[in-house]
C-alpha positions in Angstrom: -15.5 56.0 -20.7 -14.0 52.8 -22.3 -11.7 50.9 -20.0 -8.8 48.6 -20.7 -7.8 45.3 -19.1 -4.8 46.8 -17.3 -7.1 49.2 -15.5 -9.4 46.4 -14.5 -6.4 44.5 -13.1 -5.6 47.5 -11.0 -8.9 47.2 -9.1 -8.5 45.4 -5.8 -9.7 41.8 -5.8 -13.1 41.2 -4.2 -13.1 40.1 -0.5 -12.9 36.4 0.2 -16.2 34.6 0.0 -16.0 33.8 3.7 -16.6 37.5 4.4 -19.6 37.8 2.1 -23.1 38.3 3.5 -25.1 35.1 3.9 -27.0 34.1 0.8 -29.4 31.4 2.2 -32.9 31.4 0.8 -34.3 32.8 4.0 -31.9 35.8 3.9 -32.6 36.3 0.3 -36.3 36.5 0.9 -36.0 38.8 3.9 -33.8 41.1 1.9 -36.3 41.3 -0.9 -39.1 42.0 1.5 -37.2 44.8 3.1 -36.5 46.4 -0.2 -40.1 46.1 -1.2 -41.1 48.0 1.9 -38.6 50.7 1.2 -39.9 51.0 -2.4 -43.4 51.6 -1.1 -42.2 54.1 1.4 -40.4 56.1 -1.4 -43.6 55.9 -3.6 -45.8 57.2 -0.7 -43.3 60.0 -0.1 -43.7 61.2 -3.7 -47.5 60.7 -3.6 -47.9 62.9 -0.5 -45.7 65.5 -2.1 -47.9 65.6 -5.2 -51.1 65.7 -3.2 -50.2 68.0 -0.2 -46.7 69.3 -0.6 -46.9 71.5 -3.7 -49.2 73.9 -5.4 -50.2 74.4 -9.0 -52.6 71.9 -10.5 -53.2 70.1 -7.3 -54.3 73.4 -5.6 -56.9 73.8 -8.3 -58.1 70.3 -7.6 -58.4 71.0 -3.9 -59.8 74.5 -4.8 -57.2 76.0 -2.4 -53.6 75.5 -1.4 -52.8 72.2 0.3 -50.7 74.3 2.8 -53.9 75.8 4.0 -55.9 72.5 4.1 -53.0 70.5 5.7 -50.8 73.0 7.5 -48.9 70.4 9.5 -48.7 67.6 6.9 -47.7 69.9 4.1 -44.6 71.0 6.0 -43.5 67.4 5.9 -44.8 66.3 2.5 -42.9 69.2 0.8 -39.8 66.9 1.3 -41.6 63.9 -0.3 -40.0 64.7 -3.7 -36.8 63.2 -2.2 -38.5 59.9 -2.6 -37.2 60.0 -6.1 -33.6 60.0 -4.9 -34.5 57.2 -2.5 -35.8 55.2 -5.5 -32.5 55.8 -7.3 -30.5 54.3 -4.5 -32.7 51.3 -4.3 -32.6 51.0 -8.1 -28.8 50.9 -8.1 -28.9 48.1 -5.5 -31.6 46.1 -7.3 -30.2 46.4 -10.9 -26.8 45.2 -9.7 -28.4 42.3 -8.0 -30.8 41.3 -10.8 -28.2 41.6 -13.5 -25.6 39.3 -11.8 -25.0 36.2 -14.0 -27.3 37.5 -16.8 -26.4 38.1 -20.4 -27.1 41.5 -22.1 -30.1 40.0 -23.8 -31.5 38.8 -20.5 -31.0 42.2 -19.0 -32.7 43.9 -21.9 -35.7 41.6 -21.9 -36.2 41.9 -18.2 -36.2 45.7 -18.3 -38.5 46.0 -21.2 -41.0 43.4 -19.9 -40.9 45.1 -16.4 -41.3 48.7 -17.5 -43.5 48.9 -20.5 -46.8 46.9 -19.9 -47.9 48.9 -16.9 -46.5 52.1 -18.4 -48.6 51.7 -21.6 -51.8 51.1 -19.5 -51.1 54.2 -17.4 -50.7 56.3 -20.6 -54.1 55.2 -21.8 -55.8 55.7 -18.5 -54.4 59.2 -17.9 -55.1 60.2 -21.5 -58.7 59.0 -21.2 -59.1 60.9 -18.0 -57.8 64.1 -19.6 -60.4 63.7 -22.4 -63.2 63.3 -19.9 -62.1 66.0 -17.5 -59.7 68.3 -19.4 -60.1 71.0 -16.7 -57.6 69.1 -14.6 -54.9 68.5 -17.3 -55.2 69.0 -21.0 -54.9 66.0 -23.3 -51.8 65.9 -25.4 -51.9 65.9 -29.2 -52.1 62.4 -30.9 -48.6 62.6 -32.3 -47.2 63.4 -28.8 -49.2 60.5 -27.3 -47.6 58.2 -29.8 -44.1 59.4 -28.9 -44.9 58.8 -25.2 -45.4 55.1 -26.0 -41.6 54.9 -26.6 -40.7 56.3 -23.1 -38.4 58.7 -25.0 -40.7 61.7 -25.1 -38.5 63.9 -22.9 -35.4 63.9 -25.1 -37.7 64.2 -28.1 -39.3 67.4 -26.7 -42.9 66.0 -26.7 -45.3 66.8 -24.0 -45.4 64.2 -21.2 -48.6 62.3 -20.5 -47.3 61.2 -17.1 -45.7 63.9 -15.0 -43.6 61.3 -13.2 -42.1 59.8 -16.3 -39.1 62.1 -16.2 -37.7 59.7 -13.6 -38.1 56.8 -16.0 -35.9 58.7 -18.5 -33.2 58.8 -15.8 -33.6 55.1 -15.1 -33.4 54.3 -18.8 -30.1 56.2 -19.1 -28.7 54.4 -16.0 -29.7 51.0 -17.5 -28.0 51.9 -20.8 -24.8 52.9 -19.1 -24.7 49.9 -16.9 -25.6 47.5 -19.7 -23.1 48.9 -22.2 -20.1 49.2 -19.8 -20.7 46.3 -17.4 -23.5 43.8 -18.3 -22.2 43.3 -21.9 -19.0 41.6 -20.6 -20.6 40.0 -17.5 -21.2 41.6 -14.1 -18.3 41.1 -11.7 -17.0 42.8 -8.6 -14.1 44.4 -10.4 -16.3 45.8 -13.2 -18.9 47.2 -11.0 -16.3 48.9 -8.8 -14.5 50.3 -11.8 -17.9 51.5 -13.3 -18.7 53.3 -10.0 -15.3 54.9 -9.8 -15.1 56.1 -13.4 -18.8 57.3 -13.4 -18.1 59.3 -10.2 -15.0 60.9 -11.6 -16.7 61.6 -15.0 -19.7 63.3 -13.1 -17.3 65.6 -11.2 -15.5 66.6 -14.4 -18.8 67.0 -16.2 -19.8 69.7 -13.7 -16.8 71.8 -14.8 -17.7 71.7 -18.5 -21.3 72.8 -18.6 -21.8 70.6 -21.7 -25.5 69.7 -22.2 -24.7 66.4 -24.0 -22.4 65.1 -21.2 -25.0 66.2 -18.6 -27.6 64.1 -20.4 -25.4 61.1 -20.6 -23.8 61.2 -17.2 -26.7 62.7 -15.1 -24.6 64.5 -12.5 -27.7 65.3 -10.4 -28.8 61.7 -10.1 -25.6 59.6 -10.7 -24.5 59.6 -7.0 -27.6 57.8 -5.9 -27.4 55.1 -8.5 -23.7 54.6 -7.7 -24.3 54.4 -4.0 -26.9 51.7 -4.6 -24.5 49.7 -6.8 -21.8 49.9 -4.1 -24.2 48.9 -1.4 -25.1 45.8 -3.3 -21.5 44.8 -3.4 -21.3 45.4 0.3 -24.2 43.0 0.7 -22.8 40.3 -1.7 -19.1 40.4 -0.7 -19.0 42.2 2.6 -17.9 45.7 3.4 -14.4 47.1 2.9 -12.8 50.5 2.8 -13.1 50.8 -0.9 -16.8 50.0 -1.1 -17.7 52.2 1.9 -15.5 54.9 0.4 -17.6 54.8 -2.8 -20.8 54.9 -0.7 -19.5 57.9 1.3 -18.5 59.9 -1.7 -21.8 59.1 -3.3 -23.6 60.3 -0.2 -21.6 63.5 -0.1 -22.1 64.3 -3.8 -25.8 63.3 -3.7 -26.7 65.5 -0.7 -25.0 68.4 -2.5 -27.0 67.8 -5.7 -30.2 67.3 -3.9 -29.8 70.5 -1.7 -28.8 72.6 -4.7 -31.7 71.3 -6.8 -34.5 71.3 -4.1 -33.7 73.9 -1.5 -35.6 77.1 -2.2 -35.6 79.7 0.7 -38.9 81.1 -0.6 -40.3 77.8 -1.5 -42.3 76.7 -4.6 -45.9 78.0 -4.4 -45.3 79.2 -0.8 -43.7 76.0 0.4 -40.3 76.1 2.1 -37.6 73.4 2.3 -34.9 73.5 5.0 -31.5 72.5 3.5 -30.6 70.6 6.7 -33.7 68.5 6.4 -32.9 67.7 2.8 -29.4 66.5 3.8 -30.9 64.4 6.6 -33.4 62.7 4.3 -30.7 61.9 1.7 -28.6 60.4 4.5 -31.5 58.3 5.8 -32.1 57.0 2.2 -28.5 55.8 2.1 -28.7 54.5 5.7 -31.8 52.4 5.2 -30.5 50.7 2.0 -27.2 50.2 3.9 -29.1 48.4 6.6 -30.5 46.1 4.0 -27.0 45.5 2.6 -25.7 44.6 6.1 -28.6 42.2 6.8 -30.1 44.3 9.5 -33.6 44.0 8.1 -34.1 40.3 8.3 -36.8 40.9 10.8 -38.9 42.6 8.1 -40.4 39.3 6.9 -44.1 40.1 6.6 -45.6 38.5 3.6 -47.7 41.6 2.7 -44.5 43.4 1.8 -44.3 41.3 -1.4 -47.6 42.7 -2.5 -46.5 46.2 -1.4 -43.4 46.0 -3.6 -45.4 44.7 -6.6 -47.8 47.7 -6.4 -45.1 50.3 -6.2 -44.3 50.8 -9.9 -48.0 50.9 -11.2 -48.9 53.1 -8.2 -46.1 55.5 -9.0 -47.2 55.7 -12.6 -50.9 56.5 -12.0 -50.9 58.3 -8.7 -50.1 61.9 -9.8 -52.6 62.9 -12.5 -55.3 60.3 -11.8 -55.0 61.3 -8.1 -55.6 64.9 -9.0 -58.7 63.9 -11.0 -59.9 61.9 -7.9 -59.3 64.8 -5.6 -61.3 67.2 -7.7 -64.2 64.8 -7.9 -64.2 63.8 -4.3 -63.6 67.2 -2.8 -65.2 69.7 -5.2 -68.0 67.6 -6.6 -68.9 65.2 -3.8 -67.9 67.5 -1.0 -65.8 65.1 1.1 -63.6 66.5 3.9 -59.9 67.1 3.0 -58.8 64.2 5.2 -61.4 61.8 3.7 -60.5 62.9 0.2 -56.8 62.4 0.8 -57.3 58.9 2.3 -59.8 57.8 -0.3 -57.6 59.0 -3.2 -54.5 57.2 -1.9 -56.5 54.0 -1.4 -58.1 54.3 -4.8 -54.7 54.7 -6.5 -53.4 51.6 -4.5 -56.4 49.6 -5.7 -55.9 50.7 -9.3 -52.2 49.8 -9.0 -53.2 46.3 -7.8 -55.6 45.9 -10.7 -52.8 46.9 -13.1 -50.4 44.5 -11.5 -52.8 41.6 -11.4 -54.3 41.9 -14.9 -51.5 43.6 -16.8 -48.1 43.0 -15.3 -48.6 39.4 -14.2 -50.0 38.0 -17.4 -48.4 40.3 -20.0 -44.9 40.9 -18.6 -43.8 37.2 -18.9 -45.4 37.0 -22.3 -43.5 40.0 -23.6 -40.3 38.6 -22.2 -40.9 35.2 -23.9 -41.8 36.9 -27.1 -38.6 39.0 -27.1 -36.5 35.9 -26.4 -38.2 33.8 -29.1 -37.7 36.6 -31.6 -34.0 36.9 -30.7 -33.5 33.2 -31.0 -35.2 33.0 -34.4 -33.1 35.9 -35.6 -30.0 34.1 -34.6 
């Protein structure tokens, strides 16, 4: 996937700055608030899926299928797993935005300090809960727990402590590709466009080979969503043109195909059914909402509480699944709360826990870790 300078020169020049979206502080703040809101929506989609849109362990916590307890809600929440694809579109947008003007070292430090502190705390909390109440989920072996600390447990074949961490492995691979092929030389319009184009072509070719290694590197099932987000940030920064909207359109078309193929099950999982037309619609809405942000159509979303909502999204996403199942079992089967009260109390409890992790872990230790990594790199130089 290496590229040469003649290929870079062949990429059309970015639009004139006069056509770029406004970048005043007010617009910048409004855009971030809108993205924060979308991130929380995606996290709540996944949360409802894990609580009411599937069977398996959560059915055991409820002591019966969520489809029976929540017949109307479960027909909607079964599509909540598509919140992951929504996250990936947002991630493409945000990573392109946050890496602009940064060095490779800056990019590495920002990702490590952002991902790991809350992740390590979530590992400890879920492991502790599994030791106290192993009937919900069994604790992993000590050696597997230690591998989980690296966030590389999936390729290493170790049991995952956090069920949702498979998405972090996809994010890490995206960061690595983007860093090695774009950030290392400096993020520019031309390089991002070329990266999106080459990655899209490589994904399509990858589908014809059936090679496990290229599948792991190129992620054909998720790449269209990251690529679409990258292109939408360019639309926001430079204004739309046929090339950028073409990349977005191709990403949407490939993404809906991957999502439908992976998630549509006529018989459903555990008795749950997904309609392929609804899957396509939700994927289209994910792209459309981020496009609305890119075009500046969400400046009205300027409520201050969205900043807090965005800050809670990552720790909430990490802890909500397994710890939520523990909470459901205790509230429903031990304390005898109604299904609705149990669901509401569990979601609120996970949001509160997410706030505590953000306030007492991410805020103090994230910057410290970033400074420590920078000081270490400077001393090594």
